[in-house]
C-alpha positions as CSV (number, residue, x, y, z in Angstrom):
1,M,-0.1,0.1,0.5
2,M,3.0,2.8,0.7
3,G,3.5,2.3,-2.9
4,F,0.3,4.1,-3.7
5,F,1.5,7.0,-1.7
6,R,4.5,6.7,-3.3
7,S,3.8,7.2,-6.8
8,R,4.5,10.5,-8.2
9,M,0.8,10.6,-9.1
10,F,-0.6,10.9,-5.7
11,K,2.1,13.3,-4.6
12,G,-0.5,15.7,-4.5
13,I,-2.9,13.9,-2.0
14,I,0.2,14.0,0.6
15,M,0.9,17.4,0.7
16,W,-2.8,18.1,0.9
17,I,-2.8,16.5,3.9
18,M,0.4,17.4,5.7
19,A,-1.1,20.3,5.8
20,I,-4.5,19.3,7.7
21,V,-2.2,17.0,9.8
22,F,-0.2,20.0,10.8
23,A,-2.9,22.6,12.2
24,V,-4.8,19.9,13.5
25,M,-2.1,18.4,15.8
26,F,-0.6,21.1,16.7
27,G,-4.0,22.7,18.2
28,M,-4.3,19.1,20.4
29,V,-0.1,19.7,21.3
30,V,-1.4,23.3,22.6
31,A,-3.7,22.1,24.2
32,G,-2.1,19.6,26.1
33,L,-3.1,16.8,24.7
34,D,-2.0,13.4,23.6
35,P,-1.4,13.6,19.7
36,S,-1.8,9.7,19.3
37,T,-5.3,9.6,20.2
38,M,-6.5,10.2,17.3
39,F,-6.0,6.9,16.1
40,S,-7.1,5.0,18.9
41,G,-9.2,5.8,22.4
42,G,-9.2,3.9,25.6
43,G,-12.9,4.9,25.9
44,P,-16.2,2.8,24.3
45,W,-15.9,2.3,20.8
46,A,-18.7,1.4,18.3
47,M,-16.5,-0.3,15.7
48,K,-12.9,-1.1,15.0
49,V,-11.6,-0.6,11.6
50,N,-7.8,-2.7,10.7
51,G,-7.9,-2.5,14.8
52,D,-8.3,1.4,15.1
53,K,-11.1,2.3,17.6
54,I,-14.1,4.1,16.1
55,G,-15.4,6.1,19.5
56,V,-19.2,6.4,20.5
57,Q,-19.3,10.0,19.9
58,E,-18.0,9.9,16.2
59,Y,-20.4,7.3,15.1
60,Q,-23.2,9.4,16.7
61,Q,-22.0,12.1,14.4
62,A,-21.9,9.4,11.4
63,V,-25.4,8.4,13.1
64,K,-26.7,12.1,12.5
65,E,-25.1,13.2,8.8
66,A,-26.8,9.9,7.5
67,S,-29.8,10.7,9.1
68,D,-29.7,14.4,7.9
69,R,-29.3,13.0,4.3
70,S,-31.9,10.3,4.8
71,Q,-35.2,12.8,3.8
72,Q,-33.5,13.9,0.9
73,Q,-32.9,10.2,-0.1
74,R,-36.5,9.4,1.0
75,Q,-38.1,12.3,-1.2
76,A,-36.0,11.2,-4.0
77,G,-37.8,7.8,-3.6
78,Q,-34.1,5.4,-2.1
79,D,-34.3,2.7,0.0
80,V,-33.0,4.5,3.2
81,D,-30.6,2.4,5.9
82,I,-29.4,5.0,8.4
83,G,-27.1,2.3,10.4
84,K,-25.6,0.7,7.2
85,D,-25.1,4.7,6.0
86,A,-23.6,5.6,9.1
87,Q,-21.4,2.5,9.5
88,D,-20.0,3.2,5.7
89,L,-19.4,6.4,6.4
90,V,-17.0,5.8,9.9
91,I,-15.5,3.0,7.4
92,T,-14.4,5.7,4.5
93,R,-12.6,8.0,7.1
94,A,-10.9,5.4,8.9
95,L,-9.6,4.3,5.9
96,A,-8.7,7.7,4.6
97,L,-6.7,8.2,7.9
98,Q,-4.9,5.0,7.8
99,Q,-4.0,6.1,4.6
100,A,-2.2,8.9,5.5
101,T,-0.8,7.7,9.1
102,E,0.7,4.7,6.8
103,A,2.2,7.6,4.6
104,G,3.8,9.0,7.4
105,L,2.0,12.1,7.5
106,V,1.5,12.6,11.8
107,P,4.7,15.1,12.6
108,E,6.5,14.8,15.5
109,P,5.0,18.3,18.5
110,R,8.2,20.1,17.8
111,Q,7.7,19.9,14.2
112,L,4.3,21.0,14.1
113,Q,5.0,23.8,16.4
114,R,7.9,25.0,14.0
115,A,5.7,24.4,10.8
116,V,2.9,26.7,12.3
117,G,5.4,29.5,13.2
118,K,7.0,29.5,9.9
119,S,3.7,29.4,7.9
120,A,0.5,32.4,8.3
121,D,-1.3,30.0,6.9
122,L,-1.0,26.9,9.2
123,A,-1.3,29.7,11.9
124,D,-4.9,30.8,10.3
125,Q,-6.2,27.5,9.9
126,Y,-5.0,26.7,13.6
127,R,-6.7,29.9,14.9
128,A,-10.4,28.4,12.7
129,Y,-9.5,24.8,14.3
130,R,-9.6,26.4,17.8
131,V,-13.4,26.3,17.9
132,F,-13.4,22.6,18.7
133,P,-14.0,22.6,22.6
134,Q,-12.3,19.2,22.8
135,A,-9.7,17.2,20.5
136,Q,-12.4,14.6,20.1
137,G,-13.8,17.6,17.7
138,M,-10.8,18.4,16.3
139,D,-10.1,14.5,15.6
140,L,-13.7,14.0,13.4
141,F,-13.0,17.1,11.9
142,W,-9.5,16.4,10.6
143,R,-11.0,12.5,9.3
144,S,-13.2,14.6,6.9
145,Q,-11.3,16.7,5.7
146,A,-8.2,14.2,4.8
147,L,-11.2,12.0,3.2
148,N,-12.0,14.9,1.3
149,G,-8.3,15.7,0.3
150,L,-8.1,12.6,-1.5
151,R,-11.3,12.4,-3.4
152,D,-10.3,16.3,-4.4
153,T,-6.9,15.1,-5.3
154,M,-8.5,12.1,-7.6
155,Q,-11.1,14.0,-9.2
156,N,-8.1,16.1,-10.7
157,M,-6.2,13.2,-12.3
158,P,-8.3,11.6,-14.8
159,I,-7.7,12.7,-18.4
160,V,-11.2,14.0,-20.2
161,T,-10.7,14.0,-24.2
162,E,-12.4,17.1,-26.5
163,D,-14.4,14.5,-28.2
164,E,-15.5,12.8,-25.1
165,L,-16.9,16.9,-23.7
166,R,-18.3,17.4,-27.2
167,K,-20.4,14.4,-26.9
168,D,-21.9,15.6,-23.4
169,F,-22.3,18.9,-24.7
170,K,-24.5,17.1,-27.4
171,E,-26.1,15.1,-24.7
172,Q,-27.2,17.6,-22.6
173,N,-28.2,20.1,-25.2
174,T,-30.4,18.0,-27.1
175,K,-34.1,18.1,-26.8
176,A,-37.2,15.8,-27.1
177,K,-40.6,15.3,-27.0
178,L,-42.6,11.6,-26.4
179,R,-45.9,10.3,-27.1
180,F,-46.6,7.7,-24.5
181,V,-49.0,5.1,-22.8
182,E,-48.3,4.2,-18.8
183,F,-48.7,1.8,-16.7
184,T,-48.6,3.3,-13.5
185,Y,-47.8,0.6,-10.2
186,L,-50.9,2.8,-7.7
187,S,-53.3,1.7,-9.8
188,K,-52.0,-1.8,-9.9
189,E,-52.6,-2.0,-6.0
190,A,-56.1,-2.4,-5.8
191,D,-55.9,-5.5,-7.9
192,I,-53.3,-6.9,-5.3
193,E,-54.3,-8.8,-2.1
194,V,-51.8,-10.3,0.2
195,S,-52.2,-13.1,2.4
196,D,-51.2,-13.3,6.5
197,E,-49.1,-16.3,4.7
198,D,-47.4,-14.0,2.1
199,A,-46.9,-11.3,4.4
200,R,-45.2,-13.9,7.0
201,A,-43.0,-15.2,4.5
202,Y,-41.6,-11.7,3.4
203,Y,-40.9,-10.6,6.6
204,T,-39.3,-13.5,7.7
205,D,-37.1,-13.4,4.2
206,H,-36.3,-9.5,4.5
207,Q,-35.7,-8.9,8.3
208,D,-33.3,-6.8,7.8
209,L,-35.9,-4.2,6.7
210,F,-37.4,-4.0,9.6
211,W,-35.0,-4.1,12.3
212,R,-35.2,-0.9,14.6
213,S,-32.5,1.1,16.3
214,A,-33.3,1.7,20.2
215,G,-36.4,3.9,21.2
216,V,-37.6,6.0,24.2
217,D,-41.1,6.5,24.5
218,V,-41.3,10.3,26.0
219,E,-43.7,12.1,28.1
220,Y,-43.6,15.9,27.7
221,V,-45.2,19.7,28.5
222,K,-44.2,22.0,26.4
223,V,-44.1,25.4,27.8
224,D,-44.3,28.0,24.9
225,P,-43.5,31.3,24.9
226,K,-44.8,32.6,21.8
227,K,-48.3,32.0,24.2
228,V,-47.1,34.7,26.6
229,V,-49.8,37.8,26.4
230,V,-47.3,40.9,27.1
231,D,-48.0,44.6,27.0
232,I,-45.4,46.7,26.0
233,S,-45.9,50.4,27.3
234,D,-44.5,54.0,25.6
235,D,-42.0,54.3,28.3
236,E,-40.4,51.0,28.2
237,T,-39.7,52.0,24.2
238,K,-38.2,55.2,24.4
239,A,-36.7,53.9,27.1
240,Y,-35.0,51.0,24.7
241,Y,-34.5,53.3,21.7
242,E,-32.7,55.8,24.1
243,R,-30.0,53.2,25.1
244,H,-29.2,51.3,22.2
245,K,-29.5,54.6,20.1
246,S,-26.4,53.8,18.4
247,D,-27.9,50.6,17.1
248,Y,-29.9,52.6,14.8
249,V,-27.4,54.5,13.1
250,Q,-27.1,54.0,9.8
251,E,-25.3,55.1,6.2
252,E,-27.5,57.9,4.4
253,E,-29.3,55.3,1.6
254,V,-30.8,56.0,-1.6
255,K,-33.0,53.8,-3.8
256,A,-33.0,54.9,-7.5
257,S,-33.8,53.4,-11.1
258,H,-31.6,53.8,-14.3
259,I,-31.9,53.3,-18.0
260,L,-28.7,52.3,-19.8
261,A,-27.0,52.7,-22.9
262,K,-24.5,49.7,-22.8
263,V,-20.6,50.6,-23.9
264,E,-17.8,47.7,-23.8
265,E,-15.2,48.3,-22.3
266,D,-13.2,47.6,-25.8
267,A,-15.7,49.9,-27.9
268,S,-14.3,51.9,-30.9
269,D,-15.1,55.3,-30.5
270,E,-18.1,55.1,-33.2
271,D,-20.0,52.7,-30.6
272,R,-19.4,54.8,-27.9
273,A,-21.0,58.0,-30.0
274,A,-23.6,55.9,-31.0
275,A,-24.4,54.8,-27.3
276,R,-24.2,58.7,-26.5
277,T,-26.6,59.5,-29.2
278,K,-28.9,56.9,-27.7
279,I,-28.8,57.7,-24.7
280,D,-29.7,61.5,-25.7
281,E,-32.7,60.5,-27.1
282,V,-34.0,59.1,-24.5
283,L,-33.1,61.5,-22.3
284,A,-35.6,64.1,-24.4
285,L,-38.0,61.1,-23.6
286,V,-37.9,61.0,-19.9
287,N,-37.7,64.6,-19.7
288,A,-40.9,65.5,-21.9
289,E,-44.4,65.9,-19.9
290,G,-45.9,63.2,-18.5
291,A,-43.4,60.4,-19.0
292,D,-42.7,56.7,-17.2
293,F,-39.6,56.5,-16.5
294,A,-40.2,52.7,-15.7
295,E,-41.7,52.1,-18.7
296,L,-39.4,54.4,-20.7
297,A,-36.6,51.6,-18.6
298,R,-38.1,48.9,-19.8
299,E,-38.3,49.7,-23.6
300,H,-34.8,51.2,-23.4
301,S,-32.8,50.2,-21.1
302,E,-30.2,47.5,-21.7
303,D,-29.4,46.2,-18.3
304,V,-30.7,43.6,-18.2
305,G,-30.8,42.5,-14.8
306,S,-33.0,45.6,-13.8
307,R,-34.6,46.1,-16.8
308,P,-37.8,43.7,-15.8
309,G,-38.3,46.1,-12.6
310,G,-38.2,49.2,-14.7
311,G,-34.7,49.7,-13.6
312,D,-35.2,49.7,-10.1
313,L,-31.7,49.0,-8.1
314,G,-33.1,49.3,-4.8
315,F,-31.4,50.7,-2.1
316,F,-27.5,51.4,-1.5
317,K,-25.1,53.2,0.1
318,R,-22.8,56.1,-0.9
319,R,-19.5,53.8,-1.2
320,G,-18.9,50.2,-1.9
321,A,-22.8,49.1,-3.6
322,M,-22.2,51.6,-7.1
323,V,-19.3,52.5,-9.6
324,E,-18.8,55.8,-9.6
325,P,-19.7,58.6,-10.5
326,F,-22.9,56.4,-10.9
327,A,-23.2,56.5,-6.7
328,A,-22.3,60.2,-6.5
329,A,-24.7,61.3,-9.3
330,A,-27.2,59.8,-7.8
331,F,-26.9,61.0,-3.9
332,A,-26.2,64.4,-5.7
333,L,-30.1,63.8,-6.6
334,A,-31.9,66.4,-3.9
335,A,-35.6,64.9,-4.0
336,P,-37.4,61.9,-4.7
337,G,-38.5,62.1,-8.1
338,D,-35.4,64.1,-9.1
339,I,-33.7,62.5,-12.9
340,S,-30.1,63.3,-14.0
341,D,-28.1,64.3,-16.8
342,V,-26.6,61.2,-18.9
343,V,-23.6,59.9,-16.4
344,E,-20.7,57.9,-17.6
345,S,-19.7,55.0,-16.2
346,R,-17.4,52.1,-17.2
347,F,-20.4,50.6,-17.8
348,G,-21.9,52.8,-20.3
349,Y,-24.4,55.8,-20.2
350,H,-26.8,55.9,-17.5
351,I,-29.7,58.2,-16.8
352,I,-30.6,57.9,-13.0
353,R,-33.7,58.5,-11.0
354,M,-33.4,58.4,-7.5
355,T,-37.0,57.5,-5.7
356,E,-36.4,57.6,-2.0
357,R,-33.6,58.6,0.6
358,R,-33.2,56.9,4.3
359,K,-32.1,59.2,6.5
360,P,-28.8,58.2,8.5
361,T,-30.2,58.1,11.9
362,Q,-33.9,55.9,12.4
363,T,-36.5,57.7,14.6
364,L,-38.1,56.1,17.2
365,A,-41.7,56.0,14.6
366,A,-39.8,54.1,11.8
367,V,-38.0,51.2,14.7
368,R,-40.8,51.4,17.2
369,G,-42.5,48.2,15.9
370,D,-38.9,46.3,16.2
371,I,-38.1,47.7,19.2
372,E,-41.5,46.1,20.4
373,K,-40.9,42.9,19.1
374,T,-37.4,42.4,20.8
375,L,-38.0,43.5,24.3
376,R,-42.0,41.1,23.6
377,T,-39.6,38.1,23.1
378,A,-37.4,38.8,26.2
379,A,-40.6,39.4,27.8
380,Q,-42.1,36.2,27.0
381,L,-38.8,34.3,27.7
382,E,-38.2,35.1,31.1
383,K,-42.0,34.4,31.6
384,A,-42.1,31.3,29.9
385,R,-38.9,30.0,31.9
386,E,-39.5,31.0,35.0
387,D,-43.3,29.6,34.9
388,S,-41.7,26.4,33.4
389,E,-39.3,25.7,36.5
390,E,-42.0,26.1,38.8
391,L,-44.7,24.0,36.6
392,F,-41.5,21.2,36.7
393,F,-42.1,21.4,40.7
394,E,-45.9,21.5,41.0
395,I,-45.9,18.4,38.8
396,D,-42.8,16.5,41.3
397,A,-45.3,17.8,43.7
398,D,-48.5,16.5,42.9
399,G,-48.2,15.2,40.1
400,V,-48.6,16.5,36.0
401,E,-52.9,16.2,35.7
402,A,-53.4,18.7,38.9
403,A,-49.9,20.7,37.8
404,V,-50.7,21.8,34.5
405,A,-54.6,22.1,35.5
406,Q,-53.7,24.9,37.7
407,E,-55.0,28.6,36.5
408,Q,-51.6,30.2,36.2
409,F,-50.3,27.6,33.4
410,A,-53.1,28.2,31.6
411,P,-52.1,30.6,29.0
412,Y,-50.0,27.8,28.1
413,A,-52.8,25.4,27.4
414,A,-49.9,22.7,28.8
415,A,-51.1,19.3,28.5
416,L,-49.3,16.2,28.9
417,A,-48.2,14.6,25.8
418,A,-45.9,11.6,24.6
419,T,-43.8,11.2,21.4
420,G,-44.4,7.3,21.1
421,Y,-40.8,5.2,20.5
422,V,-38.2,7.7,18.8
423,S,-34.5,6.7,18.1
424,R,-31.7,8.9,17.7
425,S,-31.4,8.5,13.5
426,D,-35.3,9.6,13.6
427,T,-35.5,12.8,11.4
428,T,-39.1,13.6,12.7
429,I,-40.5,13.5,16.3
430,P,-44.0,13.2,16.0
431,D,-46.0,16.2,16.8
432,I,-43.5,18.0,17.6
433,G,-40.8,18.9,14.8
434,P,-38.2,17.9,13.1
435,S,-34.8,16.6,14.9
436,F,-32.4,18.6,13.7
437,H,-34.4,21.7,15.9
438,Y,-35.7,19.2,18.5
439,G,-33.3,16.1,18.9
440,N,-31.2,17.2,22.0
441,L,-34.9,16.1,23.5
442,I,-34.6,12.8,22.2
443,E,-30.5,12.5,23.6
444,T,-31.4,13.5,27.0
445,A,-33.9,11.1,27.1
446,F,-31.5,8.6,26.3
447,E,-29.5,9.7,29.3
448,T,-31.9,9.8,31.3
449,R,-33.7,7.1,33.9
450,P,-37.5,5.9,33.0
451,G,-39.9,7.8,35.6
452,V,-37.6,10.8,36.4
453,W,-39.2,13.9,35.3
454,T,-36.2,16.2,33.6
455,R,-36.1,19.7,34.9
456,P,-37.0,21.9,32.0
457,L,-35.1,21.7,28.2
458,E,-34.7,25.1,26.9
459,L,-34.7,24.2,22.9
460,K,-33.7,26.5,20.1
461,Q,-33.9,26.6,16.2
462,Q,-30.5,24.7,14.7
463,R,-29.6,27.9,13.5
464,G,-30.3,31.3,15.5
465,T,-31.1,32.1,18.8
466,T,-35.0,31.8,18.6
467,V,-36.5,29.4,21.5
468,L,-38.7,26.9,20.5
469,G,-39.8,25.9,23.7
470,Y,-39.6,25.0,27.0
471,F,-39.9,21.0,27.2
472,I,-40.8,19.1,30.8
473,T,-39.8,15.6,29.8
474,R,-40.2,11.6,31.6
475,V,-39.1,8.7,29.8
476,K,-41.9,6.9,30.0
477,S,-40.3,3.6,28.1
478,T,-37.4,2.7,26.4
479,R,-37.2,-0.4,23.4
480,P,-34.2,-2.3,22.5
481,A,-32.7,-2.3,19.3
482,G,-33.7,-5.2,16.5
483,V,-35.8,-6.6,14.3
484,A,-39.6,-5.2,15.0
485,S,-41.7,-8.1,15.6
486,F,-44.3,-9.3,12.6
487,E,-47.2,-8.1,14.5
488,E,-45.7,-4.5,15.1
489,V,-44.8,-4.2,10.9
490,K,-47.7,-6.1,9.6
491,D,-49.1,-3.0,7.6
492,D,-45.9,-2.1,6.7
493,V,-45.6,-5.5,5.8
494,V,-48.8,-5.9,3.1
495,A,-47.7,-1.8,1.8
496,L,-43.9,-3.6,0.7
497,L,-45.9,-6.3,-0.3
498,K,-48.5,-4.5,-2.6
499,K,-46.2,-1.8,-3.7
500,Q,-43.7,-4.9,-4.8
501,R,-46.5,-6.5,-6.6
502,A,-48.4,-3.6,-8.2
503,R,-45.0,-2.8,-10.4
504,E,-44.8,-6.6,-11.4
505,L,-48.0,-6.3,-12.5
506,A,-47.7,-2.7,-14.2
507,V,-44.3,-4.4,-16.1
508,S,-46.4,-7.5,-16.4
509,E,-49.2,-5.7,-18.4
510,A,-46.9,-3.1,-20.7
511,N,-44.6,-6.1,-22.0
512,A,-47.9,-8.0,-22.9
513,L,-48.8,-5.0,-24.9
514,W,-45.5,-4.3,-26.1
515,A,-45.5,-8.1,-27.1
516,L,-48.5,-7.1,-29.8
517,H,-46.3,-4.2,-31.3
518,D,-45.5,-5.3,-35.2
519,G,-42.5,-3.1,-35.6
520,S,-44.5,-0.7,-38.3
521,E,-48.1,0.8,-36.0
522,D,-47.3,4.2,-33.9
523,I,-48.2,4.7,-30.4
524,D,-51.7,4.9,-30.8
525,S,-52.6,2.0,-33.0
526,L,-50.3,-0.1,-30.3
527,A,-52.0,1.5,-27.5
528,A,-56.0,0.3,-29.6
529,K,-54.6,-3.1,-29.2
530,Y,-55.0,-3.1,-25.5
531,E,-57.5,-5.3,-23.8
532,P,-57.8,-5.0,-19.9
533,A,-57.6,-7.9,-18.2
534,D,-61.0,-8.7,-16.1
535,G,-61.4,-6.4,-13.2
536,A,-58.4,-4.2,-14.2
537,T,-58.1,-0.5,-12.9
538,T,-57.2,0.4,-16.5
539,P,-60.0,-0.2,-18.7
540,T,-58.9,1.9,-21.6
541,L,-55.1,3.2,-22.4
542,V,-54.9,6.4,-23.6
543,P,-51.8,7.7,-25.1
544,R,-50.1,11.6,-23.6
545,D,-47.5,14.0,-24.9
546,S,-44.2,14.7,-23.1
547,S,-43.5,18.6,-22.6
548,E,-40.0,19.0,-24.4
549,F,-37.2,18.0,-22.2
550,P,-33.4,17.6,-22.3
551,S,-31.5,14.9,-20.5
552,R,-30.7,14.9,-17.3
553,P,-29.3,13.0,-14.7
554,D,-32.2,12.2,-12.9
555,G,-33.9,10.7,-15.5
556,Y,-37.1,13.4,-15.2
557,V,-38.8,13.7,-18.1
558,S,-41.1,17.0,-18.4
559,G,-45.2,16.1,-18.4
560,M,-44.1,12.2,-17.9
561,G,-42.2,11.5,-15.1
562,Y,-38.9,9.7,-14.0
563,S,-37.7,7.3,-16.5
564,L,-33.5,7.3,-16.7
565,P,-33.8,4.2,-19.4
566,A,-36.7,6.6,-21.3
567,M,-35.2,9.6,-21.2
568,V,-31.7,8.2,-22.8
569,A,-33.6,6.3,-25.3
570,A,-35.2,9.7,-26.6
571,L,-32.0,10.6,-27.4
572,Q,-30.7,8.0,-29.6
573,M,-34.1,6.6,-30.8
574,D,-35.4,7.7,-34.5
575,Q,-38.5,9.9,-35.6
576,D,-41.7,8.3,-35.1
577,E,-40.0,5.0,-33.9
578,V,-41.5,3.5,-31.2
579,R,-39.5,1.3,-28.3
580,G,-40.8,0.0,-24.8
581,V,-40.8,-1.2,-22.3
582,F,-39.2,1.3,-19.8
583,E,-39.4,1.5,-16.2
584,G,-39.9,4.2,-13.9
585,R,-40.6,5.8,-10.4
586,R,-44.4,5.4,-10.7
587,A,-45.6,3.4,-13.7
588,A,-43.8,2.0,-17.2
589,Y,-44.2,2.9,-20.1
590,I,-43.9,2.6,-23.8
591,V,-42.7,5.6,-25.6
592,Q,-42.9,7.1,-29.2
593,L,-40.3,9.7,-30.4
594,T,-42.5,13.1,-31.7
595,A,-39.5,15.3,-31.6
596,R,-36.2,16.0,-31.5
597,T,-33.8,18.9,-31.7
598,D,-29.7,18.2,-31.8
599,A,-27.8,20.1,-30.0
600,D,-26.0,23.9,-31.7
601,M,-22.9,22.3,-31.8
602,D,-21.6,26.4,-32.5
603,E,-23.1,27.0,-29.4
604,L,-20.2,25.2,-27.6
605,T,-18.0,27.8,-26.7
606,D,-14.3,27.8,-24.9
607,A,-16.0,28.9,-21.2
608,E,-18.4,26.2,-21.8
609,L,-16.0,23.8,-22.7
610,T,-13.9,24.7,-19.4
611,N,-17.3,24.4,-17.4
612,L,-18.3,20.7,-18.9
613,R,-14.1,19.5,-18.2
614,T,-14.6,20.4,-14.8
615,R,-17.9,18.3,-13.8
616,A,-16.1,15.5,-16.5
617,M,-13.0,15.7,-14.7
618,R,-15.5,15.2,-11.5
619,L,-17.3,12.2,-12.7
620,K,-13.9,10.4,-13.7
621,G,-12.8,11.7,-10.6
622,N,-14.9,10.0,-8.3
623,S,-15.2,6.8,-10.1
624,F,-11.8,7.3,-9.8
625,F,-11.9,7.4,-5.8
626,G,-14.5,4.6,-5.7
627,V,-12.2,2.1,-7.3
628,W,-9.3,3.0,-5.4
629,Y,-11.6,2.7,-1.9
630,E,-13.0,-1.1,-2.7
631,D,-9.6,-2.4,-3.1
632,I,-8.9,-1.0,0.8
633,R,-12.4,-1.9,1.6
634,D,-12.2,-5.3,0.3
635,S,-9.2,-5.9,2.5
636,A,-9.9,-4.2,5.9
637,V,-10.6,-6.2,9.1
638,I,-14.1,-4.6,10.7
639,E,-15.5,-5.2,13.9
640,R,-18.6,-3.8,15.5
641,N,-19.9,-3.8,18.7
642,A,-23.5,-4.7,18.7
643,D,-24.4,-3.4,22.1
644,V,-23.6,0.0,21.6
645,I,-24.6,0.4,17.6
646,A,-27.9,-1.0,19.3
647,T,-28.7,2.2,21.2
648,F,-28.9,4.3,18.6
């Protein structure tokens, strides 16, 4: 394996990772920590990769990342296995780290100190990494960046020919239209019956589908700050304004519109003169009685960004937002509605209309609403926090039902509720919200003894400071990780079997019709041959037309649905050719090409070639990385701590 790193083509990988290793290791040395803890630990472990331990915290982070991605995967119709995805993630990172270690990229502490002392870049990186509170966090970051460095370097290695790029451009810019018939899977589900025997057999053969993580059923009472009614007096508002007056001082701003006669930087004198003549003519129209500046801008301006909005540029400050002398001319206009003479900038010739001016200091009247909102939110939070603490003690003393019934808590409509079983990997907590906001509630529950009420837990939005509520919780019961019983998942098993068999039935019907195609008839004639089976939910088959669509990696055919095989075929078929059967996400299709517009190769510019090359190298690089990774993965020794993994 050392030969892999010593070859010349991988020097970039080594140098790239060394920068990260130096910075992160230096942070650990300064903190008084042993750098060797990056590669092993003495605490509990979830997995081992070639003997190196994956700690519980790192595995927990991987579960969270896999859980975050799972929602998008489900929306895309993909199967999701959060546990497997999390394990794959930590294995990949561990193997990448081991490759860096095997290459000798772990320097001595003194080397780190000298290197950071000499390198401004490494010093800056170290300062950035100090946000991590513990060595564990820096370890996780380094592992992730090491993997990214390997992948990024490999992505720049493949060779992409211009012929390949031209082929890609042609495929991506060719558009087609299809006429199609579809056999939807959902329409067949009504024809499917699943016996108890079949459901049990499917459950037995696919128990991996019904594995569930450890779960907790949490009872809770929520105190919502937004339900607190607070009146803010004028005196409070004025006092806040005076205390924070400096917060309401801002640079003067103007709002303006313009009409542009565009002049390229390398324009000839003749072109400049023509643009000047045009703008002078427009200025005469602008200054005419009853002229509508916005309409004239839509008609004559060559600024494609502002033209649809009548030339509106919005508010901007005196410096930094607009080029000179445009900004100077706009601020020189005295009153809203004033119009400038012709102003020349590096973009061409402008006519400017100032429409509004904001004063440097905002008055109390202008910011009263914002101040009242700030004061109200602060008062609501303080009141809700105090009430949640008192409610906790009342629950502990008198029981939850008696406590929530007390008059002082009535505004919150506080009531006992329960989550049902929720695991750390779930993306949503029922009746509460997404785990990325409320996940700490479940994390706390896993660390709490069942039957014990916790003090109020303040939960905030993942990004920001908005308090979502105060939760007083108690673990009602726990559920170990394992395969759910058949009785618990019977409805899910039946639903899965119905979907599977409905798809098979739809594809079978499509194939039966396709077998009747004589090789020359169009799709309408073929559809007329359709004879539904007795009791079928689709008694007739009516061809439909798609919209014009380009090639897309996800296989989306506008007006038809997702079917990558059908989309690819459309770009290869002859005019009026009929083909089938193509499976898609929701239906099986037989299609006829009704129109295709081939790419205009004259539109392939040098800039577009560069973009295509970048994308192609990334795709090839991913493939290259995948081959290399599979090689080391196949030979890796993986151990799993079932007791730890079962808690997630």
